[in-house]
C-alpha positions as CSV (number, residue, x, y, z in Angstrom):
1,X,-89.8,-30.7,39.7
2,X,-92.1,-27.7,40.1
3,X,-90.1,-25.3,38.0
4,X,-89.5,-28.0,35.4
5,X,-93.2,-28.7,35.0
6,X,-94.2,-25.0,35.0
7,X,-91.6,-24.1,32.3
8,X,-92.8,-27.1,30.3
9,X,-96.4,-26.0,30.5
10,X,-95.6,-22.4,29.6
11,X,-93.6,-23.6,26.6
12,X,-96.6,-25.6,25.5
13,X,-98.8,-22.5,25.9
14,X,-96.6,-20.7,23.4
15,X,-96.4,-23.5,20.9
16,X,-99.2,-25.9,21.2
17,X,-102.7,-24.4,21.4
18,X,-103.7,-21.8,18.7
19,X,-100.7,-20.7,16.6
20,X,-102.5,-20.7,13.3
21,X,-103.3,-17.4,11.7
22,X,-107.0,-17.2,11.0
23,X,-108.2,-16.8,7.4
24,X,-108.7,-13.1,6.9
25,X,-111.5,-12.6,4.4
26,X,-113.9,-14.7,2.2
27,X,-112.3,-16.1,-0.9
28,X,-112.7,-13.9,-4.0
29,X,-109.9,-14.3,-6.5
30,X,-110.9,-11.2,-8.5
31,X,-110.5,-8.8,-5.6
32,X,-106.9,-7.4,-5.0
33,X,-107.7,-7.0,-1.3
34,X,-108.6,-10.6,-1.0
35,X,-105.6,-11.7,-3.2
36,X,-103.2,-9.9,-0.9
37,X,-104.8,-11.5,2.2
38,X,-104.6,-14.9,0.5
39,X,-100.9,-14.3,-0.3
40,X,-100.4,-13.3,3.4
41,X,-102.0,-16.6,4.6
42,X,-99.8,-18.6,2.2
43,X,-96.7,-16.7,3.4
44,X,-97.5,-17.6,7.0
45,X,-97.9,-21.2,6.0
46,X,-94.5,-21.1,4.3
47,X,-92.9,-19.4,7.4
48,X,-92.2,-16.3,5.4
49,X,-93.5,-13.8,8.0
50,X,-91.8,-10.8,6.6
51,X,-93.7,-11.2,3.3
52,X,-96.9,-12.0,5.2
53,X,-96.7,-8.7,7.1
54,X,-96.0,-6.7,3.9
55,X,-99.0,-8.3,2.2
56,X,-101.3,-7.4,5.1
57,X,-100.1,-3.9,5.2
58,X,-100.7,-3.5,1.4
59,X,-104.2,-4.9,1.8
60,X,-105.1,-2.5,4.6
61,X,-103.7,0.4,2.5
62,X,-106.0,-0.5,-0.3
63,X,-109.1,-0.3,2.0
64,X,-108.2,1.7,5.1
65,X,-111.8,1.8,6.2
66,X,-112.7,-1.9,5.7
67,X,-114.2,-3.5,8.8
68,X,-112.1,-6.6,8.0
69,X,-108.9,-4.6,8.8
70,X,-109.4,-5.3,12.5
71,X,-108.9,-9.0,11.9
72,X,-106.0,-8.3,9.7
73,X,-104.5,-6.2,12.5
74,X,-104.9,-9.1,14.9
75,X,-103.2,-11.4,12.5
76,X,-100.5,-8.9,11.8
77,X,-99.8,-8.6,15.5
78,X,-99.1,-12.3,15.8
79,X,-96.9,-12.3,12.7
80,X,-94.8,-9.6,14.3
81,X,-94.6,-11.8,17.4
82,X,-93.4,-14.7,15.3
83,X,-90.7,-12.4,14.0
84,X,-89.8,-11.6,17.6
85,X,-90.8,-8.0,17.1
86,X,-93.0,-8.1,20.2
87,X,-93.1,-4.3,20.9
88,X,-94.6,-3.8,17.4
89,X,-96.9,-6.8,18.0
90,X,-98.3,-5.3,21.2
91,X,-98.8,-1.9,19.6
92,X,-100.7,-3.5,16.7
93,X,-102.8,-5.7,18.9
94,X,-103.6,-2.7,21.2
95,X,-104.9,-0.9,18.2
96,X,-107.0,-3.9,17.1
97,X,-108.5,-4.2,20.6
98,X,-109.1,-0.4,20.7
99,X,-111.1,-0.6,17.4
100,X,-113.0,-3.7,18.3
101,X,-113.0,-4.5,22.0
102,X,-115.5,-7.4,21.4
103,X,-113.1,-9.2,19.0
104,X,-111.9,-12.0,21.3
105,X,-109.3,-13.2,18.8
106,X,-107.5,-9.9,19.1
107,X,-107.7,-10.0,22.9
108,X,-106.4,-13.6,23.0
109,X,-103.6,-12.8,20.6
110,X,-102.6,-9.9,22.8
111,X,-102.6,-12.2,25.8
112,X,-100.3,-14.7,24.1
113,X,-97.8,-12.0,23.3
114,X,-97.9,-10.6,26.9
115,X,-97.3,-14.1,28.2
116,X,-94.4,-14.5,25.8
117,X,-92.9,-11.2,27.2
118,X,-93.3,-12.4,30.8
119,X,-96.0,-9.9,31.6
120,X,-98.1,-12.6,33.3
121,X,-100.4,-10.4,35.4
122,X,-101.5,-8.4,32.3
123,X,-101.9,-11.6,30.3
124,X,-103.9,-13.2,33.1
125,X,-106.3,-10.2,33.1
126,X,-106.6,-10.3,29.4
127,X,-107.5,-14.0,29.2
128,X,-109.9,-13.4,32.1
129,X,-111.7,-10.8,30.1
130,X,-112.0,-13.3,27.2
131,X,-113.4,-15.9,29.5
132,X,-115.9,-13.4,31.0
133,X,-117.2,-12.9,27.5
134,X,-117.0,-16.5,26.4
135,X,-116.7,-19.0,29.2
136,X,-116.0,-21.9,26.8
137,X,-113.1,-20.2,25.0
138,X,-110.6,-23.1,24.9
139,X,-107.4,-21.0,24.2
140,X,-108.2,-18.5,26.9
141,X,-108.9,-21.2,29.4
142,X,-105.6,-22.9,28.6
143,X,-103.5,-19.8,29.0
144,X,-105.5,-18.5,32.0
145,X,-105.1,-21.8,33.7
146,X,-101.4,-22.0,32.9
147,X,-100.7,-18.6,34.5
148,X,-102.9,-19.5,37.5
149,X,-100.8,-22.7,37.9
150,X,-97.6,-20.8,37.7
151,X,-98.8,-18.5,40.5
152,X,-100.0,-21.3,42.8
153,X,-103.7,-20.7,42.1
154,X,-104.5,-24.4,41.8
155,X,-108.3,-23.9,42.2
156,X,-108.4,-21.5,39.2
157,X,-106.2,-23.7,37.1
158,X,-108.4,-26.7,38.0
159,X,-111.5,-24.9,36.9
160,X,-110.0,-23.7,33.6
161,X,-108.5,-27.1,32.8
162,X,-111.8,-28.8,33.6
163,X,-113.2,-27.0,30.5
164,X,-110.5,-28.4,28.4
165,X,-111.1,-31.9,29.7
166,X,-114.8,-31.7,29.0
167,X,-114.5,-30.1,25.5
168,X,-111.4,-31.6,24.1
169,X,-110.5,-34.6,26.2
170,X,-108.1,-36.2,23.6
171,X,-106.1,-33.0,22.8
172,X,-102.4,-32.8,23.5
173,X,-103.0,-29.4,25.2
174,X,-105.4,-31.1,27.6
175,X,-102.8,-33.8,28.4
176,X,-100.2,-31.2,28.9
177,X,-102.4,-29.1,31.2
178,X,-103.7,-31.9,33.3
179,X,-100.4,-33.8,33.5
180,X,-98.8,-30.7,35.0
181,X,-101.7,-29.8,37.2
182,X,-101.9,-33.2,38.8
183,X,-98.1,-33.4,39.2
184,X,-97.9,-30.1,40.9
185,X,-100.7,-30.8,43.2
186,X,-99.3,-34.1,44.3
187,X,-101.8,-36.2,42.4
188,X,-99.2,-38.3,40.7
189,X,-101.4,-41.3,40.1
190,X,-103.9,-39.1,38.2
191,X,-101.0,-37.5,36.3
192,X,-99.7,-40.7,34.9
193,X,-102.0,-41.3,31.9
194,X,-101.6,-37.8,30.7
195,X,-97.8,-37.8,31.0
196,X,-97.6,-41.2,29.3
197,X,-99.7,-39.7,26.5
198,X,-97.3,-36.8,26.2
199,X,-94.4,-39.2,25.9
200,X,-96.1,-41.1,23.0
201,X,-97.0,-37.9,21.1
202,X,-94.3,-35.5,22.0
203,X,-91.2,-37.4,23.3
204,X,-89.4,-34.4,24.6
205,X,-86.9,-34.8,27.5
206,X,-89.0,-32.6,29.8
207,X,-91.9,-35.1,29.4
208,X,-89.7,-38.1,30.2
209,X,-88.4,-36.3,33.3
210,X,-92.0,-35.3,34.4
211,X,-93.2,-38.9,34.0
212,X,-90.1,-40.3,35.8
213,X,-90.7,-37.9,38.7
214,X,-94.3,-39.0,39.1
215,X,-93.4,-42.7,38.9
216,X,-90.7,-42.3,41.5
217,X,-93.1,-40.4,43.8
218,X,-95.3,-43.5,43.6
219,X,-92.4,-45.9,44.1
220,X,-93.1,-47.4,40.6
221,X,-89.4,-48.1,40.2
222,X,-89.5,-50.6,37.4
223,X,-91.5,-48.3,35.0
224,X,-89.5,-45.3,36.1
225,X,-86.3,-47.2,35.2
226,X,-87.6,-47.9,31.7
227,X,-88.8,-44.3,31.1
228,X,-85.5,-42.9,32.3
229,X,-83.5,-45.3,30.2
230,X,-85.5,-44.5,27.1
231,X,-85.2,-40.8,27.7
232,X,-81.4,-40.9,28.2
233,X,-81.0,-43.0,25.1
234,X,-82.7,-40.2,23.1
235,X,-81.3,-37.3,25.1
236,X,-78.0,-38.3,26.6
237,X,-77.2,-34.8,27.9
238,X,-80.4,-34.0,29.7
239,X,-79.7,-33.0,33.3
240,X,-83.1,-33.8,34.7
241,X,-83.0,-37.4,33.5
242,X,-79.7,-38.0,35.4
243,X,-81.2,-36.3,38.4
244,X,-84.1,-38.7,38.5
245,X,-81.9,-41.7,37.7
246,X,-79.8,-40.7,40.8
247,X,-83.1,-40.8,42.8
248,X,-83.9,-44.2,41.3
249,X,-80.5,-45.6,42.1
250,X,-80.7,-44.2,45.6
251,X,-84.1,-46.0,46.1
252,X,-82.6,-49.2,44.8
253,X,-79.7,-48.8,47.3
254,X,-77.2,-48.5,44.5
255,X,-75.5,-45.5,46.2
256,X,-72.3,-45.4,44.1
257,X,-74.4,-45.3,40.9
258,X,-76.7,-42.7,42.5
259,X,-73.7,-40.5,43.4
260,X,-72.3,-40.8,39.8
261,X,-75.6,-39.8,38.3
262,X,-75.9,-36.9,40.8
263,X,-72.5,-35.7,39.8
264,X,-73.4,-35.9,36.1
265,X,-76.7,-34.0,36.8
266,X,-74.7,-31.3,38.7
267,X,-72.2,-31.0,35.9
268,X,-75.1,-30.5,33.4
269,X,-76.5,-27.7,35.5
270,X,-78.9,-29.0,38.1
271,X,-79.1,-26.8,41.2
272,X,-76.7,-28.1,43.9
273,X,-79.5,-27.8,46.6
274,X,-81.6,-30.3,44.6
275,X,-78.6,-32.6,44.3
276,X,-78.0,-32.5,48.0
277,X,-81.7,-33.3,48.7
278,X,-81.3,-36.6,46.9
279,X,-79.1,-37.9,49.8
280,X,-80.9,-36.1,52.6
281,X,-83.7,-38.6,52.6
């Protein structure tokens, strides 16, 4: 359950909080620099990241000394990351931070790419620097708390996610963060409303499994059965859902069904030690 929830939260960190490229400069249709920036923004919206990068590079070549270029560099770094050219992304973002250490957007973007690369310690420090300068920075709090949770620093994660809860209580990122935090800290009852919300807004198999796990931990077998059935109907090859259905059937004393589900979960890739634990109870 722990590794499932952590991977889910980290996946959310990379896709669910602040992926939009910020507008680069004030609108001025007569200015070629601004025109190129606008074209870059549109290319990003269209998913044409190669064109977006070229337009930003052209804009910066027109005005190499423009103060706005630091923000363009920050955006360019994220565009390279979207293209999976993460070494270039880090190099560009390092330059943006070097030019303007106070630009929190560039620091946060750099932290996101470091997290994507699995360089968690550096990313944690980067987001910590952003929080030190701006304690209410939502994106930094989300990522900082995510990494803290991954490393077992539940108090730090709780403090970071409390800011999300107070500032954006209805956001999907808040539901994701608190659902995972409460699940991992054994507060399954508190996790339920957030996990249910995730199911309604993002019906991914991981969320069905997370909710099923919390319900089973609370012996809420009837609701767990419905959640698992709905999940399997949509995702008939998800291993975690069969794992939890095996637990459900074990708790209902349907041992033959439990063994069949456990075998299916194992065939789909669930760790044999987890499978064995189902029947060790």
